[in-house]
Backbone atoms as SQL, in Angstrom:
CREATE TABLE atoms (id INTEGER PRIMARY KEY, chain TEXT, resi INTEGER, resn TEXT, atom TEXT, x REAL, y REAL, z REAL);
INSERT INTO atoms VALUES
  (1, 'A', 1, 'MET', 'N', 101.981, 92.980, 66.876),
  (2, 'A', 1, 'MET', 'CA', 102.805, 93.574, 67.175),
  (3, 'A', 1, 'MET', 'C', 103.576, 93.400, 68.464),
  (4, 'A', 2, 'ASN', 'N', 104.506, 93.315, 68.904),
  (5, 'A', 2, 'ASN', 'CA', 105.137, 93.395, 70.584),
  (6, 'A', 2, 'ASN', 'C', 106.104, 94.186, 70.401),
  (7, 'A', 3, 'VAL', 'N', 105.971, 95.116, 71.488),
  (8, 'A', 3, 'VAL', 'CA', 106.721, 96.094, 71.314),
  (9, 'A', 3, 'VAL', 'C', 107.540, 96.487, 72.897),
  (10, 'A', 4, 'GLU', 'N', 108.992, 96.651, 72.722),
  (11, 'A', 4, 'GLU', 'CA', 109.804, 96.664, 74.175),
  (12, 'A', 4, 'GLU', 'C', 109.478, 97.981, 74.803),
  (13, 'A', 5, 'LEU', 'N', 109.023, 98.152, 76.466),
  (14, 'A', 5, 'LEU', 'CA', 108.607, 99.308, 76.498),
  (15, 'A', 5, 'LEU', 'C', 109.823, 99.807, 77.604),
  (16, 'A', 6, 'ALA', 'N', 110.279, 100.414, 77.389),
  (17, 'A', 6, 'ALA', 'CA', 111.301, 101.276, 78.459),
  (18, 'A', 6, 'ALA', 'C', 110.803, 101.835, 79.371),
  (19, 'A', 7, 'TRP', 'N', 110.746, 101.008, 80.685),
  (20, 'A', 7, 'TRP', 'CA', 110.016, 101.142, 81.859),
  (21, 'A', 7, 'TRP', 'C', 110.914, 102.403, 83.033),
  (22, 'A', 8, 'ARG', 'N', 110.834, 102.864, 83.598),
  (23, 'A', 8, 'ARG', 'CA', 111.625, 103.907, 84.259),
  (24, 'A', 8, 'ARG', 'C', 110.664, 103.853, 85.624),
  (25, 'A', 9, 'LYS', 'N', 111.908, 104.030, 86.707),
  (26, 'A', 9, 'LYS', 'CA', 111.338, 103.674, 88.042),
  (27, 'A', 9, 'LYS', 'C', 111.266, 105.172, 88.606),
  (28, 'A', 10, 'SER', 'N', 110.438, 105.436, 89.482),
  (29, 'A', 10, 'SER', 'CA', 109.973, 106.800, 90.009),
  (30, 'A', 10, 'SER', 'C', 111.444, 106.898, 90.611),
  (31, 'A', 11, 'SER', 'N', 111.711, 108.071, 90.781),
  (32, 'A', 11, 'SER', 'CA', 112.583, 108.903, 91.826),
  (33, 'A', 11, 'SER', 'C', 112.580, 108.699, 93.343),
  (34, 'A', 12, 'TYR', 'N', 111.203, 108.832, 93.494),
  (35, 'A', 12, 'TYR', 'CA', 110.796, 108.425, 94.776),
  (36, 'A', 12, 'TYR', 'C', 110.489, 107.194, 95.213),
  (37, 'A', 13, 'SER', 'N', 110.711, 105.943, 94.816),
  (38, 'A', 13, 'SER', 'CA', 110.998, 104.845, 95.016),
  (39, 'A', 13, 'SER', 'C', 112.319, 104.241, 95.728),
  (40, 'A', 14, 'ASP', 'N', 111.871, 103.558, 96.869),
  (41, 'A', 14, 'ASP', 'CA', 113.606, 103.244, 97.466),
  (42, 'A', 14, 'ASP', 'C', 113.616, 101.884, 96.781),
  (43, 'A', 15, 'ASN', 'N', 115.173, 101.520, 97.347),
  (44, 'A', 15, 'ASN', 'CA', 115.595, 100.217, 96.828),
  (45, 'A', 15, 'ASN', 'C', 115.277, 99.173, 97.914),
  (46, 'A', 16, 'GLU', 'N', 114.399, 99.203, 98.743),
  (47, 'A', 16, 'GLU', 'CA', 114.521, 98.125, 99.979),
  (48, 'A', 16, 'GLU', 'C', 112.942, 97.657, 99.955),
  (49, 'A', 17, 'GLY', 'N', 112.385, 97.311, 98.215),
  (50, 'A', 17, 'GLY', 'CA', 111.010, 97.162, 98.168),
  (51, 'A', 17, 'GLY', 'C', 109.886, 97.629, 98.474),
  (52, 'A', 18, 'GLY', 'N', 110.387, 99.228, 98.894),
  (53, 'A', 18, 'GLY', 'CA', 108.833, 99.856, 99.353),
  (54, 'A', 18, 'GLY', 'C', 107.872, 99.991, 98.234),
  (55, 'A', 19, 'ASP', 'N', 107.495, 101.410, 98.001),
  (56, 'A', 19, 'ASP', 'CA', 106.516, 101.958, 97.394),
  (57, 'A', 19, 'ASP', 'C', 107.664, 102.280, 95.685),
  (58, 'A', 20, 'CYS', 'N', 106.738, 101.086, 94.657),
  (59, 'A', 20, 'CYS', 'CA', 107.921, 101.103, 93.466),
  (60, 'A', 20, 'CYS', 'C', 106.877, 101.280, 92.352),
  (61, 'A', 21, 'VAL', 'N', 106.846, 102.424, 91.826),
  (62, 'A', 21, 'VAL', 'CA', 105.879, 102.894, 90.585),
  (63, 'A', 21, 'VAL', 'C', 106.962, 103.022, 89.462),
  (64, 'A', 22, 'GLU', 'N', 106.582, 102.424, 88.368),
  (65, 'A', 22, 'GLU', 'CA', 107.299, 103.026, 86.702),
  (66, 'A', 22, 'GLU', 'C', 106.651, 102.975, 85.831),
  (67, 'A', 23, 'VAL', 'N', 106.918, 103.755, 85.033),
  (68, 'A', 23, 'VAL', 'CA', 106.080, 104.217, 84.054),
  (69, 'A', 23, 'VAL', 'C', 106.885, 103.876, 82.437),
  (70, 'A', 24, 'ALA', 'N', 105.997, 103.836, 81.728),
  (71, 'A', 24, 'ALA', 'CA', 106.680, 103.775, 79.992),
  (72, 'A', 24, 'ALA', 'C', 105.642, 104.393, 79.200),
  (73, 'A', 25, 'GLY', 'N', 106.137, 105.088, 77.970),
  (74, 'A', 25, 'GLY', 'CA', 105.294, 105.750, 77.043),
  (75, 'A', 25, 'GLY', 'C', 105.324, 105.434, 76.166),
  (76, 'A', 26, 'LEU', 'N', 104.316, 105.116, 75.348),
  (77, 'A', 26, 'LEU', 'CA', 104.049, 104.857, 73.860),
  (78, 'A', 26, 'LEU', 'C', 102.852, 105.829, 73.421),
  (79, 'A', 27, 'PRO', 'N', 103.189, 106.308, 71.895),
  (80, 'A', 27, 'PRO', 'CA', 102.789, 107.218, 71.527),
  (81, 'A', 27, 'PRO', 'C', 100.981, 107.807, 71.728),
  (82, 'A', 28, 'GLY', 'N', 101.161, 108.598, 72.701),
  (83, 'A', 28, 'GLY', 'CA', 99.354, 109.552, 72.911),
  (84, 'A', 28, 'GLY', 'C', 98.987, 108.864, 74.755),
  (85, 'A', 29, 'VAL', 'N', 99.886, 107.768, 74.915),
  (86, 'A', 29, 'VAL', 'CA', 99.335, 107.066, 76.355),
  (87, 'A', 29, 'VAL', 'C', 100.982, 107.252, 77.261),
  (88, 'A', 30, 'VAL', 'N', 100.410, 106.840, 78.573),
  (89, 'A', 30, 'VAL', 'CA', 101.487, 106.371, 79.594),
  (90, 'A', 30, 'VAL', 'C', 100.970, 105.146, 80.153),
  (91, 'A', 31, 'LEU', 'N', 101.688, 104.062, 80.646),
  (92, 'A', 31, 'LEU', 'CA', 101.447, 102.938, 81.393),
  (93, 'A', 31, 'LEU', 'C', 102.100, 103.104, 82.291),
  (94, 'A', 32, 'LEU', 'N', 101.617, 102.763, 83.490),
  (95, 'A', 32, 'LEU', 'CA', 102.007, 102.745, 84.616),
  (96, 'A', 32, 'LEU', 'C', 102.157, 101.015, 85.749),
  (97, 'A', 33, 'ARG', 'N', 102.899, 100.832, 86.761),
  (98, 'A', 33, 'ARG', 'CA', 102.862, 99.366, 86.978),
  (99, 'A', 33, 'ARG', 'C', 103.744, 99.570, 88.316),
  (100, 'A', 34, 'ASP', 'N', 103.134, 98.403, 89.113),
  (101, 'A', 34, 'ASP', 'CA', 104.237, 97.927, 90.016),
  (102, 'A', 34, 'ASP', 'C', 105.309, 97.662, 89.722),
  (103, 'A', 35, 'SER', 'N', 106.616, 98.215, 90.136),
  (104, 'A', 35, 'SER', 'CA', 107.625, 97.397, 89.827),
  (105, 'A', 35, 'SER', 'C', 108.334, 95.582, 90.418),
  (106, 'A', 36, 'LYS', 'N', 107.368, 95.940, 91.689),
  (107, 'A', 36, 'LYS', 'CA', 107.499, 94.274, 92.058),
  (108, 'A', 36, 'LYS', 'C', 106.747, 93.201, 91.549),
  (109, 'A', 37, 'VAL', 'N', 105.707, 93.796, 90.572),
  (110, 'A', 37, 'VAL', 'CA', 104.849, 93.118, 89.872),
  (111, 'A', 37, 'VAL', 'C', 104.857, 93.029, 88.511),
  (112, 'A', 38, 'VAL', 'N', 105.877, 93.054, 87.966),
  (113, 'A', 38, 'VAL', 'CA', 106.241, 93.500, 86.832),
  (114, 'A', 38, 'VAL', 'C', 105.102, 92.811, 85.609),
  (115, 'A', 39, 'ALA', 'N', 104.780, 91.411, 85.935),
  (116, 'A', 39, 'ALA', 'CA', 103.444, 90.915, 84.867),
  (117, 'A', 39, 'ALA', 'C', 102.396, 91.321, 84.940),
  (118, 'A', 40, 'GLY', 'N', 102.141, 91.867, 85.927),
  (119, 'A', 40, 'GLY', 'CA', 100.551, 92.412, 86.535),
  (120, 'A', 40, 'GLY', 'C', 99.759, 93.271, 86.134),
  (121, 'A', 41, 'PRO', 'N', 98.799, 93.641, 86.336),
  (122, 'A', 41, 'PRO', 'CA', 98.411, 94.851, 85.832),
  (123, 'A', 41, 'PRO', 'C', 99.357, 96.079, 85.511),
  (124, 'A', 42, 'ARG', 'N', 98.533, 96.881, 84.522),
  (125, 'A', 42, 'ARG', 'CA', 99.154, 98.145, 84.272),
  (126, 'A', 42, 'ARG', 'C', 97.602, 99.315, 83.597),
  (127, 'A', 43, 'LEU', 'N', 98.207, 100.641, 84.435),
  (128, 'A', 43, 'LEU', 'CA', 97.233, 101.492, 84.195),
  (129, 'A', 43, 'LEU', 'C', 97.956, 102.104, 83.172),
  (130, 'A', 44, 'VAL', 'N', 96.230, 102.759, 82.182),
  (131, 'A', 44, 'VAL', 'CA', 97.050, 103.316, 80.885),
  (132, 'A', 44, 'VAL', 'C', 96.203, 104.639, 80.733),
  (133, 'A', 45, 'VAL', 'N', 96.766, 105.279, 81.293),
  (134, 'A', 45, 'VAL', 'CA', 96.347, 107.036, 80.587),
  (135, 'A', 45, 'VAL', 'C', 96.988, 107.558, 79.587),
  (136, 'A', 46, 'THR', 'N', 95.497, 108.689, 79.215),
  (137, 'A', 46, 'THR', 'CA', 95.717, 109.316, 78.103),
  (138, 'A', 46, 'THR', 'C', 97.391, 110.180, 78.401),
  (139, 'A', 47, 'ALA', 'N', 98.296, 110.775, 77.469),
  (140, 'A', 47, 'ALA', 'CA', 99.483, 111.601, 77.890),
  (141, 'A', 47, 'ALA', 'C', 98.902, 113.469, 78.410),
  (142, 'A', 48, 'LYS', 'N', 98.080, 113.411, 78.053),
  (143, 'A', 48, 'LYS', 'CA', 96.988, 114.537, 78.369),
  (144, 'A', 48, 'LYS', 'C', 96.671, 114.817, 79.701),
  (145, 'A', 49, 'SER', 'N', 96.095, 113.675, 80.059),
  (146, 'A', 49, 'SER', 'CA', 96.224, 113.164, 81.723),
  (147, 'A', 49, 'SER', 'C', 97.027, 112.914, 82.461),
  (148, 'A', 50, 'TRP', 'N', 98.430, 112.207, 81.679),
  (149, 'A', 50, 'TRP', 'CA', 99.333, 112.459, 82.690),
  (150, 'A', 50, 'TRP', 'C', 100.179, 113.634, 82.767),
  (151, 'A', 51, 'ASP', 'N', 100.161, 114.493, 81.690),
  (152, 'A', 51, 'ASP', 'CA', 100.542, 115.449, 81.892),
  (153, 'A', 51, 'ASP', 'C', 99.988, 116.350, 82.954),
  (154, 'A', 52, 'ALA', 'N', 98.736, 116.571, 83.051),
  (155, 'A', 52, 'ALA', 'CA', 97.904, 117.138, 84.333),
  (156, 'A', 52, 'ALA', 'C', 97.659, 116.875, 85.381),
  (157, 'A', 53, 'LEU', 'N', 98.446, 115.523, 85.920),
  (158, 'A', 53, 'LEU', 'CA', 99.068, 114.689, 86.817),
  (159, 'A', 53, 'LEU', 'C', 100.342, 115.146, 87.024),
  (160, 'A', 54, 'VAL', 'N', 101.099, 115.521, 86.610),
  (161, 'A', 54, 'VAL', 'CA', 102.608, 115.648, 86.989),
  (162, 'A', 54, 'VAL', 'C', 102.601, 117.072, 87.083),
  (163, 'A', 55, 'SER', 'N', 101.653, 117.969, 86.586),
  (164, 'A', 55, 'SER', 'CA', 101.879, 119.444, 86.668),
  (165, 'A', 55, 'SER', 'C', 101.243, 119.625, 88.580),
  (166, 'A', 56, 'VAL', 'N', 99.845, 119.268, 88.324),
  (167, 'A', 56, 'VAL', 'CA', 99.454, 119.505, 89.522),
  (168, 'A', 56, 'VAL', 'C', 100.067, 118.948, 90.984),
  (169, 'A', 57, 'THR', 'N', 100.795, 117.273, 90.954),
  (170, 'A', 57, 'THR', 'CA', 101.590, 117.301, 92.102),
  (171, 'A', 57, 'THR', 'C', 102.758, 117.765, 92.361),
  (172, 'A', 58, 'ALA', 'N', 103.739, 118.178, 91.077),
  (173, 'A', 58, 'ALA', 'CA', 104.733, 119.358, 90.948),
  (174, 'A', 58, 'ALA', 'C', 104.253, 120.505, 91.498),
  (175, 'A', 59, 'SER', 'N', 103.384, 121.193, 91.564),
  (176, 'A', 59, 'SER', 'CA', 103.095, 122.206, 91.990),
  (177, 'A', 59, 'SER', 'C', 102.166, 122.088, 93.347),
  (178, 'A', 60, 'HIS', 'N', 101.483, 120.916, 93.934),
  (179, 'A', 60, 'HIS', 'CA', 101.253, 120.795, 95.111),
  (180, 'A', 60, 'HIS', 'C', 101.688, 119.233, 95.675),
  (181, 'A', 61, 'PRO', 'N', 103.272, 119.504, 96.198),
  (182, 'A', 61, 'PRO', 'CA', 103.681, 118.108, 96.589),
  (183, 'A', 61, 'PRO', 'C', 103.214, 117.618, 97.669),
  (184, 'A', 62, 'LEU', 'N', 102.922, 116.416, 97.715),
  (185, 'A', 62, 'LEU', 'CA', 102.289, 115.812, 99.359),
  (186, 'A', 62, 'LEU', 'C', 103.312, 115.715, 100.043),
  (187, 'A', 63, 'GLY', 'N', 103.280, 115.552, 101.245),
  (188, 'A', 63, 'GLY', 'CA', 103.918, 115.393, 102.672),
  (189, 'A', 63, 'GLY', 'C', 105.004, 116.299, 102.304);
């Protein structure tokens, strides 16, 4: 089965080739990749883990 993923770039990524993170969701999991290396490795985390990461980073922003 070949699924077309809908990747979204982080709103914190810049347009000058800097730190670019993209995410795509599938049932129960979230995939992350470096937008500059689209054919490169992907990190897969559970949806529950992703929700926890987003919650923690939203309440404790870096910088």
